[in-house]
N, C-alpha and C positions, 0 to 999 in steps of 0.2 A: 221785812218779815224775818229775813235771815239773821239780821242783827239781834232781834229779839230772841231767836232760837239760840244763837251763839252765846248771848248773854246768859240765858237760862242754863245752858250747858256749863258755862264757866262758873255760874253760881252753885250748881250741884256739885261740881268737882271741888270747888273751894270748901263747901260744907263737909264733904267727905274727907278731904285732907285735914280739916280741923278736927273731925271726930277721931281720926287716926292719931293726929299730933297730940290731942288732949287725952288719948287713951280712954275715950268714952265707949261704953258698951252700946251696941246697936243690934237689934234683932235680926235674925236671918231674913225675915220678910222685908225688912227695911232695905237690906243690901240688894235683895232681888228686885224690889221696886225701883231703886236707884239705877240698877243696871239696865232695866227696861227703859227708863226715861232717857238715860244717856244714849242707849242704842237708837232710840227714836230720833234724838236730836243730832246724832252723828252725821246724818245726811247733809246737814249744812256744811260740815267740814269737807265731805266728799265733793259737794258742788263747788266749793272754793278751789279745791285741788284740781278738779276737772277743768275749771276755767283757766287756771294758771298753766296747766299742761297744754291746753288748746292754744293759748297765746304763744307759748314757746314753740309748739309744732308749726304754727303758721309762720313764725319768724324763721324757723329752720327752712321751711319750703321756699320762702322769699329769697333767702340767702343762696340756696342751691340754684334757684332760677337765675340769680345774678352771677352764676358760674363760680361761686365760692365752693371750694372742695367740701364734700359732705362732712368729713371729720372736723373741719374748722367751723362749719355751720352748726354742728352739734354743740360745740363749745360756745359759740357766739349767741346762740338762741337764749341763753340764760340772762343776757342783758335786756331782754324784752320785758322782764318782770323784776320784782324785788326778790332776788334769789334767796336771800336770807329768810325772808318771810315764807317763801315756798318750803324751805328746809324745816323751819319752825312748825309749819302746818303739818308736814309729814310726820314730824316727831310727835306732835300733839295727837294725831290720829293713832299713832302707835301706842301712846300712853292710854288713850281712851279704850282702844281694843284690849290692852292688857288689863286695865281696870275692870272692864266688863267681865273678862275671864275670872279675875280674882273675886269680884262681887258674886258671881254665880257660884263659885266654889265656897265662898264664905256663907252664902245663903243655905248651904247644906249642913253647916255646923250646927249642932243641936244646942250648944251653950252660948250665952251672950251675957 
């Protein structure tokens, strides 16, 4: 189910990028509707982030229990996941949040 939601989120974002790239006009209501959809689908990204952070925290605890210094365990925990994917996910969440803010702002503009 989350794959379907993430695919839908990616589809909406791609459509909006295309609108901006092609400099196509879109009504304020359209921007507001898209912001609402994206906000609803954002939960999928949050769930993925929580899962990755949970795995890293478990790994950090295991390392500390093995008498690895906490500072070293904090660094080594990133090996428990694909850290590049984790950073990309955090960046995507930031882009989605920023897009929602911009879409809300754009929805208040009276011209299109």
